[in-house]
FIPALUM-912817 format. One record per residue (C-alpha): residue number from 0; residue in one letter; x, y, z. Coordinates in nm, 4 decimals, m for minus. Each point is the difference from the previous one (the first is absolute). Example, Ala and Ser with C-alpha at 12.3 -4.5 7.8 and 13.67 -1.06 7.14 Angstrom:
<sites>
<num=0; residuo=a; east=1.2300; north=m0.4500; up=0.7800>
<num=1; residuo=s; east=0.1370; north=0.3440; up=m0.0660>
</sites>
This chain:
<sites>
<num=0; residuo=m; east=10.0739; north=9.8015; up=9.1084>
<num=1; residuo=s; east=0.1016; north=0.2018; up=0.2973>
<num=2; residuo=d; east=0.3232; north=m0.1175; up=0.1566>
<num=3; residuo=p; east=0.2490; north=0.1645; up=0.2353>
<num=4; residuo=h; east=0.2054; north=m0.3212; up=0.0064>
<num=5; residuo=p; east=0.3382; north=0.1181; up=m0.1404>
<num=6; residuo=t; east=0.0819; north=m0.3227; up=m0.1849>
<num=7; residuo=s; east=m0.3213; north=m0.0045; up=m0.2009>
<num=8; residuo=a; east=m0.0189; north=0.1315; up=m0.3540>
<num=9; residuo=f; east=m0.3394; north=0.1505; up=0.0907>
<num=10; residuo=n; east=0.1647; north=0.2443; up=0.2402>
<num=11; residuo=a; east=m0.0912; north=0.3600; up=m0.0830>
<num=12; residuo=a; east=0.3704; north=0.0892; up=m0.0168>
<num=13; residuo=n; east=0.0572; north=m0.2416; up=m0.2878>
<num=14; residuo=t; east=m0.0478; north=0.2383; up=m0.2933>
<num=15; residuo=d; east=0.2262; north=m0.1678; up=m0.2560>
<num=16; residuo=p; east=m0.2052; north=m0.0183; up=m0.3241>
<num=17; residuo=a; east=0.1336; north=m0.3497; up=m0.0672>
<num=18; residuo=v; east=m0.1281; north=m0.1159; up=0.3387>
<num=19; residuo=t; east=m0.3348; north=0.1678; up=m0.0638>
<num=20; residuo=d; east=m0.0308; north=m0.1733; up=m0.3378>
<num=21; residuo=r; east=0.0719; north=m0.3344; up=0.1649>
<num=22; residuo=l; east=m0.2602; north=0.0629; up=0.2695>
<num=23; residuo=i; east=m0.2606; north=0.0924; up=m0.2602>
<num=24; residuo=a; east=0.0718; north=m0.3198; up=m0.1940>
<num=25; residuo=v; east=m0.0317; north=m0.2095; up=0.3177>
<num=26; residuo=l; east=m0.3243; north=0.1699; up=0.1070>
<num=27; residuo=d; east=m0.1522; north=m0.0359; up=m0.3468>
<num=28; residuo=a; east=0.0936; north=m0.3681; up=m0.0132>
<num=29; residuo=q; east=m0.1475; north=m0.0558; up=0.3454>
<num=30; residuo=a; east=m0.3189; north=0.1821; up=m0.0987>
<num=31; residuo=a; east=m0.0406; north=m0.2457; up=m0.2872>
<num=32; residuo=n; east=0.0517; north=m0.3028; up=0.2250>
<num=33; residuo=p; east=m0.3247; north=m0.2018; up=0.0245>
<num=34; residuo=g; east=0.0413; north=m0.0485; up=0.3754>
<num=35; residuo=v; east=0.0407; north=0.3735; up=0.0596>
<num=36; residuo=r; east=m0.2976; north=0.0772; up=m0.2219>
<num=37; residuo=r; east=m0.2225; north=m0.2510; up=0.1802>
<num=38; residuo=l; east=0.0925; north=0.1225; up=0.3472>
<num=39; residuo=r; east=m0.0406; north=0.3643; up=m0.1003>
<num=40; residuo=a; east=m0.3428; north=m0.0721; up=m0.1471>
<num=41; residuo=w; east=m0.1023; north=m0.1839; up=0.3179>
<num=42; residuo=a; east=0.1168; north=0.2866; up=0.2243>
<num=43; residuo=h; east=m0.1743; north=0.2653; up=m0.2099>
<num=44; residuo=a; east=m0.3214; north=m0.2023; up=0.0123>
<num=45; residuo=q; east=0.0227; north=m0.0244; up=0.3792>
<num=46; residuo=l; east=0.0663; north=0.3732; up=0.0383>
<num=47; residuo=a; east=m0.2977; north=0.0879; up=m0.2219>
<num=48; residuo=v; east=0.1112; north=0.3597; up=m0.0486>
<num=49; residuo=r; east=m0.2930; north=0.2314; up=m0.0725>
<num=50; residuo=p; east=m0.0437; north=0.3238; up=m0.1965>
<num=51; residuo=g; east=0.0838; north=0.3065; up=0.2048>
<num=52; residuo=e; east=0.2393; north=m0.1752; up=0.2397>
<num=53; residuo=r; east=0.3509; north=0.1165; up=0.0844>
<num=54; residuo=a; east=0.2686; north=m0.2592; up=m0.0703>
<num=55; residuo=l; east=0.3750; north=m0.0244; up=0.0554>
<num=56; residuo=d; east=0.2424; north=m0.2401; up=m0.1702>
<num=57; residuo=i; east=0.3146; north=m0.0270; up=0.2132>
<num=58; residuo=g; east=0.3098; north=m0.0845; up=m0.2004>
<num=59; residuo=a; east=m0.1734; north=0.0610; up=m0.3312>
<num=60; residuo=g; east=0.2907; north=m0.1003; up=m0.2234>
<num=61; residuo=t; east=m0.1072; north=0.0513; up=m0.3607>
<num=62; residuo=g; east=m0.3504; north=0.0968; up=0.1161>
<num=63; residuo=s; east=m0.2016; north=m0.2874; up=m0.1462>
<num=64; residuo=e; east=m0.2073; north=m0.0589; up=0.3141>
<num=65; residuo=t; east=m0.0371; north=0.3711; up=0.0682>
<num=66; residuo=q; east=m0.1687; north=0.0195; up=m0.3389>
<num=67; residuo=v; east=m0.2320; north=m0.2868; up=0.0963>
<num=68; residuo=l; east=m0.0936; north=0.1854; up=0.3183>
<num=69; residuo=a; east=m0.0491; north=0.3257; up=m0.1909>
<num=70; residuo=a; east=m0.2454; north=m0.1696; up=m0.2365>
<num=71; residuo=a; east=m0.1898; north=m0.1495; up=0.2940>
<num=72; residuo=v; east=m0.0413; north=0.3305; up=0.1866>
<num=73; residuo=a; east=m0.1134; north=0.1906; up=m0.3096>
<num=74; residuo=p; east=m0.3635; north=0.1144; up=m0.0085>
<num=75; residuo=g; east=m0.2396; north=m0.2834; up=m0.0777>
<num=76; residuo=a; east=m0.3441; north=0.0050; up=m0.1545>
<num=77; residuo=g; east=m0.2324; north=0.2018; up=0.2204>
<num=78; residuo=a; east=0.2777; north=0.0976; up=0.2407>
<num=79; residuo=t; east=m0.0795; north=0.3109; up=0.2001>
<num=80; residuo=d; east=0.1651; north=0.0185; up=0.3415>
<num=81; residuo=r; east=0.3802; north=0.0295; up=m0.0140>
<num=82; residuo=a; east=m0.0218; north=m0.0920; up=m0.3689>
<num=83; residuo=t; east=0.3614; north=0.0882; up=m0.0726>
<num=84; residuo=g; east=0.2360; north=m0.2283; up=0.1862>
<num=85; residuo=s; east=0.3792; north=0.0041; up=0.0000>
<num=86; residuo=a; east=0.2776; north=m0.2556; up=m0.0429>
<num=87; residuo=i; east=0.3544; north=0.0913; up=0.0990>
<num=88; residuo=g; east=0.3081; north=m0.2140; up=m0.0585>
<num=89; residuo=l; east=0.2772; north=0.0523; up=0.2548>
<num=90; residuo=e; east=0.3380; north=m0.0766; up=m0.1608>
<num=91; residuo=p; east=0.3326; north=0.1264; up=0.1411>
<num=92; residuo=n; east=0.2146; north=m0.1158; up=m0.2923>
<num=93; residuo=p; east=0.0039; north=0.2987; up=m0.2392>
<num=94; residuo=g; east=0.0683; north=m0.2101; up=m0.3089>
<num=95; residuo=l; east=m0.2938; north=m0.2299; up=0.0633>
<num=96; residuo=r; east=m0.2230; north=0.2911; up=0.0974>
<num=97; residuo=a; east=0.0742; north=0.1742; up=m0.3309>
<num=98; residuo=v; east=m0.0916; north=m0.3151; up=m0.1912>
<num=99; residuo=a; east=m0.3208; north=m0.0391; up=0.2016>
<num=100; residuo=e; east=m0.0990; north=0.3594; up=m0.0713>
<num=101; residuo=q; east=0.0681; north=m0.0343; up=m0.3723>
<num=102; residuo=r; east=m0.1889; north=m0.3280; up=m0.0278>
<num=103; residuo=a; east=m0.2995; north=0.1464; up=0.1811>
<num=104; residuo=t; east=0.0021; north=0.3000; up=m0.2315>
<num=105; residuo=d; east=0.0244; north=m0.2223; up=m0.3067>
<num=106; residuo=a; east=m0.2914; north=m0.2117; up=0.1265>
<num=107; residuo=g; east=m0.2152; north=0.3031; up=0.0813>
<num=108; residuo=s; east=m0.0096; north=m0.1097; up=0.3637>
<num=109; residuo=a; east=m0.0766; north=0.2368; up=0.2870>
<num=110; residuo=a; east=0.2595; north=m0.1768; up=0.2180>
<num=111; residuo=r; east=0.2423; north=0.2394; up=0.1711>
<num=112; residuo=f; east=0.3420; north=m0.0773; up=0.1444>
<num=113; residuo=l; east=0.1904; north=0.1413; up=0.2946>
<num=114; residuo=d; east=0.3383; north=m0.0436; up=0.1620>
<num=115; residuo=g; east=m0.0257; north=m0.1454; up=0.3485>
<num=116; residuo=d; east=0.1109; north=m0.2562; up=0.2554>
<num=117; residuo=a; east=m0.2068; north=m0.3041; up=0.0997>
<num=118; residuo=l; east=0.1263; north=0.0435; up=0.3562>
<num=119; residuo=d; east=m0.1243; north=0.3594; up=0.0225>
<num=120; residuo=l; east=m0.2990; north=0.0484; up=m0.2303>
<num=121; residuo=p; east=m0.0512; north=0.3658; up=m0.0994>
<num=122; residuo=l; east=m0.3725; north=m0.0058; up=0.0800>
<num=123; residuo=p; east=m0.2153; north=0.0997; up=0.2996>
<num=124; residuo=n; east=m0.1787; north=m0.2459; up=0.2269>
<num=125; residuo=g; east=m0.3148; north=m0.1647; up=m0.1357>
<num=126; residuo=e; east=0.0444; north=0.1423; up=m0.3494>
<num=127; residuo=l; east=m0.0481; north=m0.3116; up=m0.2130>
<num=128; residuo=d; east=m0.2608; north=m0.2590; up=m0.0902>
<num=129; residuo=v; east=0.2417; north=m0.2485; up=m0.1579>
<num=130; residuo=v; east=0.3704; north=m0.0882; up=0.0212>
<num=131; residuo=w; east=0.1779; north=m0.2360; up=m0.2390>
<num=132; residuo=c; east=0.3540; north=m0.1182; up=0.0827>
<num=133; residuo=e; east=0.1579; north=m0.2649; up=m0.2227>
<num=134; residuo=r; east=0.3450; north=m0.1564; up=0.0464>
<num=135; residuo=v; east=0.1256; north=0.2911; up=0.2075>
<num=136; residuo=l; east=0.0194; north=m0.1408; up=0.3526>
<num=137; residuo=q; east=0.2651; north=m0.2527; up=m0.1002>
<num=138; residuo=h; east=0.2320; north=0.2930; up=m0.0758>
<num=139; residuo=l; east=m0.0534; north=0.1773; up=0.3323>
<num=140; residuo=p; east=0.2011; north=m0.0660; up=0.3159>
<num=141; residuo=d; east=m0.3025; north=0.0991; up=0.2120>
<num=142; residuo=p; east=m0.3164; north=m0.1199; up=m0.1778>
<num=143; residuo=a; east=m0.2052; north=0.0355; up=0.3201>
<num=144; residuo=k; east=0.0578; north=0.3759; up=m0.0030>
<num=145; residuo=a; east=m0.1182; north=0.0202; up=m0.3612>
<num=146; residuo=v; east=m0.3215; north=m0.1904; up=0.0762>
<num=147; residuo=a; east=m0.0602; north=0.2210; up=0.3038>
<num=148; residuo=e; east=0.0257; north=0.3001; up=m0.2325>
<num=149; residuo=m; east=m0.2586; north=m0.1568; up=m0.2302>
<num=150; residuo=a; east=m0.2350; north=m0.0474; up=0.2938>
<num=151; residuo=r; east=0.0523; north=0.3624; up=0.1026>
<num=152; residuo=v; east=m0.1017; north=0.1462; up=m0.3369>
<num=153; residuo=l; east=m0.3054; north=m0.2253; up=m0.0438>
<num=154; residuo=r; east=m0.3403; north=0.1294; up=0.1038>
<num=155; residuo=p; east=m0.2172; north=m0.2277; up=0.2198>
<num=156; residuo=g; east=m0.1320; north=m0.2657; up=m0.2364>
<num=157; residuo=g; east=0.2836; north=0.0616; up=m0.2472>
<num=158; residuo=r; east=0.1618; north=m0.3023; up=m0.1660>
<num=159; residuo=v; east=0.3551; north=m0.1099; up=m0.0708>
<num=160; residuo=a; east=0.1483; north=m0.2674; up=m0.2255>
<num=161; residuo=l; east=0.3513; north=m0.1297; up=0.0639>
<num=162; residuo=l; east=0.1709; north=m0.2275; up=m0.2537>
<num=163; residuo=d; east=0.3494; north=m0.1300; up=0.0579>
<num=164; residuo=t; east=0.2492; north=m0.2738; up=m0.0720>
<num=165; residuo=d; east=0.1340; north=m0.2607; up=0.2424>
<num=166; residuo=w; east=0.3532; north=m0.0803; up=m0.1118>
<num=167; residuo=a; east=0.0260; north=m0.3108; up=0.2193>
<num=168; residuo=t; east=m0.2260; north=m0.1645; up=m0.2600>
<num=169; residuo=f; east=0.2559; north=0.0513; up=m0.2792>
<num=170; residuo=v; east=0.0495; north=m0.3126; up=m0.2133>
<num=171; residuo=l; east=0.2568; north=m0.0435; up=m0.2791>
<num=172; residuo=h; east=0.0225; north=m0.3318; up=m0.1859>
<num=173; residuo=p; east=0.2159; north=m0.1763; up=m0.0975>
<num=174; residuo=a; east=0.2689; north=0.0925; up=0.2517>
<num=175; residuo=a; east=0.2438; north=m0.2379; up=0.1669>
<num=176; residuo=p; east=m0.1100; north=m0.0815; up=0.3574>
<num=177; residuo=e; east=0.3260; north=0.1257; up=0.1492>
<num=178; residuo=i; east=m0.0495; north=0.3552; up=m0.1343>
<num=179; residuo=r; east=m0.3750; north=0.0401; up=0.0599>
<num=180; residuo=p; east=0.0427; north=0.1537; up=0.3493>
<num=181; residuo=a; east=0.2430; north=0.2560; up=m0.1443>
<num=182; residuo=l; east=m0.2387; north=0.0975; up=m0.2782>
<num=183; residuo=a; east=m0.2867; north=0.0331; up=0.2470>
<num=184; residuo=a; east=0.2133; north=0.2191; up=0.2259>
<num=185; residuo=v; east=0.0840; north=0.2299; up=m0.2912>
<num=186; residuo=a; east=m0.3656; north=0.0232; up=m0.1038>
<num=187; residuo=e; east=m0.1077; north=0.0909; up=0.3537>
<num=188; residuo=g; east=0.2840; north=0.2505; up=0.0230>
<num=189; residuo=t; east=m0.1462; north=0.2064; up=m0.2840>
<num=190; residuo=a; east=m0.2572; north=0.1455; up=0.2409>
<num=191; residuo=a; east=0.0240; north=0.1911; up=0.3271>
<num=192; residuo=t; east=m0.2999; north=m0.1997; up=0.1283>
<num=193; residuo=p; east=m0.0001; north=m0.3229; up=m0.2033>
<num=194; residuo=d; east=m0.2918; north=m0.1533; up=0.1916>
<num=195; residuo=a; east=m0.2324; north=0.2964; up=m0.0560>
<num=196; residuo=g; east=m0.2591; north=m0.2117; up=m0.1800>
<num=197; residuo=r; east=m0.0739; north=m0.2284; up=0.2949>
<num=198; residuo=r; east=m0.0138; north=0.2955; up=0.2397>
<num=199; residuo=l; east=m0.2736; north=0.2013; up=m0.1716>
<num=200; residuo=a; east=m0.2899; north=m0.1033; up=0.2234>
<num=201; residuo=g; east=0.2049; north=0.0506; up=0.3154>
<num=202; residuo=l; east=0.1208; north=0.3425; up=m0.1085>
<num=203; residuo=l; east=m0.3551; north=0.1111; up=m0.0728>
<num=204; residuo=a; east=m0.1277; north=m0.1272; up=0.3342>
<num=205; residuo=e; east=0.2851; north=0.1698; up=0.1880>
<num=206; residuo=a; east=m0.0983; north=0.3282; up=m0.1658>
<num=207; residuo=g; east=m0.3572; north=m0.0337; up=0.1296>
<num=208; residuo=l; east=m0.1526; north=m0.1013; up=m0.3333>
<num=209; residuo=a; east=m0.2510; north=m0.2827; up=m0.0447>
<num=210; residuo=v; east=0.1046; north=m0.2635; up=m0.2531>
<num=211; residuo=d; east=m0.2822; north=m0.0903; up=m0.2390>
<num=212; residuo=q; east=0.1546; north=m0.2266; up=m0.2639>
<num=213; residuo=l; east=0.3264; north=m0.1827; up=m0.0677>
<num=214; residuo=g; east=0.1228; north=m0.1115; up=m0.3412>
<num=215; residuo=a; east=0.3045; north=m0.1521; up=m0.1676>
<num=216; residuo=d; east=0.1421; north=m0.0973; up=m0.3360>
<num=217; residuo=v; east=0.3227; north=m0.1371; up=m0.1404>
<num=218; residuo=l; east=0.2180; north=0.1997; up=m0.2361>
<num=219; residuo=l; east=0.1343; north=m0.2455; up=m0.2545>
<num=220; residuo=h; east=0.2758; north=0.1539; up=m0.2089>
<num=221; residuo=d; east=0.0317; north=m0.0633; up=m0.3705>
<num=222; residuo=s; east=0.3543; north=m0.1128; up=m0.0843>
<num=223; residuo=r; east=m0.0248; north=0.1844; up=m0.3331>
<num=224; residuo=t; east=m0.0453; north=0.3466; up=0.1544>
<num=225; residuo=v; east=0.1048; north=0.1303; up=0.3426>
<num=226; residuo=t; east=0.1597; north=m0.3170; up=0.1308>
<num=227; residuo=r; east=0.3505; north=0.0290; up=m0.1439>
<num=228; residuo=p; east=0.0910; north=0.3305; up=0.1730>
<num=229; residuo=i; east=m0.1574; north=m0.1255; up=0.3225>
<num=230; residuo=v; east=0.1948; north=m0.3265; up=m0.0082>
<num=231; residuo=h; east=0.3267; north=0.1661; up=m0.0967>
<num=232; residuo=g; east=m0.0423; north=0.2592; up=0.2715>
<num=233; residuo=i; east=m0.0529; north=m0.2693; up=0.2616>
<num=234; residuo=g; east=0.2950; north=m0.2027; up=m0.1288>
<num=235; residuo=a; east=0.2322; north=0.3010; up=m0.0007>
<num=236; residuo=a; east=m0.1041; north=0.0987; up=0.3522>
<num=237; residuo=a; east=0.0496; north=m0.3535; up=0.1308>
<num=238; residuo=v; east=0.3533; north=m0.0096; up=m0.1421>
<num=239; residuo=g; east=0.0737; north=0.3520; up=0.1241>
<num=240; residuo=r; east=m0.1014; north=m0.0970; up=0.3543>
<num=241; residuo=g; east=0.2105; north=m0.3153; up=m0.0133>
<num=242; residuo=l; east=m0.3052; north=m0.2260; up=0.0333>
<num=243; residuo=i; east=0.0682; north=m0.1976; up=m0.3183>
<num=244; residuo=t; east=0.2987; north=m0.0390; up=m0.2296>
<num=245; residuo=e; east=0.0264; north=0.1273; up=m0.3557>
<num=246; residuo=e; east=m0.0120; north=m0.3613; up=m0.1187>
<num=247; residuo=q; east=m0.3259; north=m0.0578; up=0.1895>
<num=248; residuo=r; east=m0.1433; north=0.3193; up=m0.1480>
<num=249; residuo=d; east=0.0922; north=m0.1011; up=m0.3547>
<num=250; residuo=r; east=m0.1487; north=m0.3453; up=0.0513>
<num=251; residuo=l; east=m0.3185; north=0.1600; up=0.1329>
<num=252; residuo=y; east=m0.0283; north=0.2202; up=m0.3091>
<num=253; residuo=a; east=0.0565; north=m0.2944; up=m0.2303>
<num=254; residuo=d; east=m0.2583; north=m0.2152; up=0.1796>
<num=255; residuo=l; east=m0.2577; north=0.2781; up=m0.0071>
<num=256; residuo=d; east=0.0625; north=0.0771; up=m0.3677>
<num=257; residuo=a; east=m0.0472; north=m0.3663; up=m0.0849>
<num=258; residuo=a; east=m0.3166; north=m0.0157; up=0.2077>
<num=259; residuo=a; east=m0.1381; north=0.3084; up=m0.1726>
<num=260; residuo=e; east=0.0667; north=m0.1597; up=m0.3387>
<num=261; residuo=h; east=m0.1865; north=m0.3162; up=0.1005>
<num=262; residuo=g; east=m0.2852; north=0.1741; up=0.1812>
<num=263; residuo=t; east=0.0925; north=m0.1230; up=0.3495>
<num=264; residuo=f; east=0.1258; north=0.3300; up=0.1429>
<num=265; residuo=h; east=m0.1743; north=0.1360; up=0.3111>
<num=266; residuo=l; east=0.0365; north=0.3331; up=0.1799>
<num=267; residuo=s; east=m0.2708; north=0.1171; up=0.2355>
<num=268; residuo=v; east=m0.0773; north=0.1981; up=0.3122>
<num=269; residuo=a; east=m0.3244; north=0.0397; up=0.1925>
<num=270; residuo=m; east=m0.1785; north=0.3326; up=0.0308>
<num=271; residuo=f; east=m0.2600; north=0.0695; up=0.2680>
<num=272; residuo=a; east=m0.2746; north=0.2583; up=0.0427>
<num=273; residuo=a; east=m0.2135; north=0.1297; up=0.2848>
<num=274; residuo=v; east=m0.2950; north=0.2380; up=m0.0097>
<num=275; residuo=a; east=m0.1087; north=0.1760; up=0.3192>
<num=276; residuo=h; east=m0.1973; north=0.3001; up=0.1241>
<num=277; residuo=r; east=0.0267; north=0.2557; up=0.2763>
<num=278; residuo=p; east=m0.2784; north=m0.0678; up=0.2527>
<num=279; residuo=r; east=m0.2564; north=0.2760; up=0.0411>
</sites>
């Protein structure tokens, strides 16, 4: 996920192997989330990528969706014109890019990966048929510039799919009413543009693209897997910023642990998608 935001672990300058390992674990867990899988499947169906097309995955991460695009652009039965397509994953974080390259090699995928910035795509005008950009805009301080770059590199009739989170929809239960605003503030503060999800259609329209379809899903987190580090990170940040006390944090942890044991725990955030095309 491309991100020049200096506080984000996805920043290209963050090359600590321990950080990279944590990012890989988070991305793999998210890729297994049913909500993510449903919304990805919906967006791929709307894009309807065809053999021979040229596709770009911005903020490729571990390269899973670049591989999906690479399979879609591969020659199909009876393909003749432009039979060999291409799928490139743009990933500025060198640790993630290395993992994406290795996974593609292991899978026998034709996906290729390049270093690059979402705010200054290293491609000429009108070069692409398809752009995929998932959970990147939330990390950018200027998402409008990134979407304008996507519009620039699309050919007339080319399509784009944007998928992103809206952190104002973050819900953590149970949490005492008096600390809920603090927890929400911390969750929103994890992103440079926390409301990216709700802005997708507007960003596309501002870039001169025609919005075709809108979609959404809810990412429900399993308390047995990725939830504990998420919750503890939020709790630690809230204490560090002086928004809650250590006693309130400890009570929150205890309440959430008890809820997880009894099956009443809830952690969710909404994710939105928009598919558009460049008018001919």
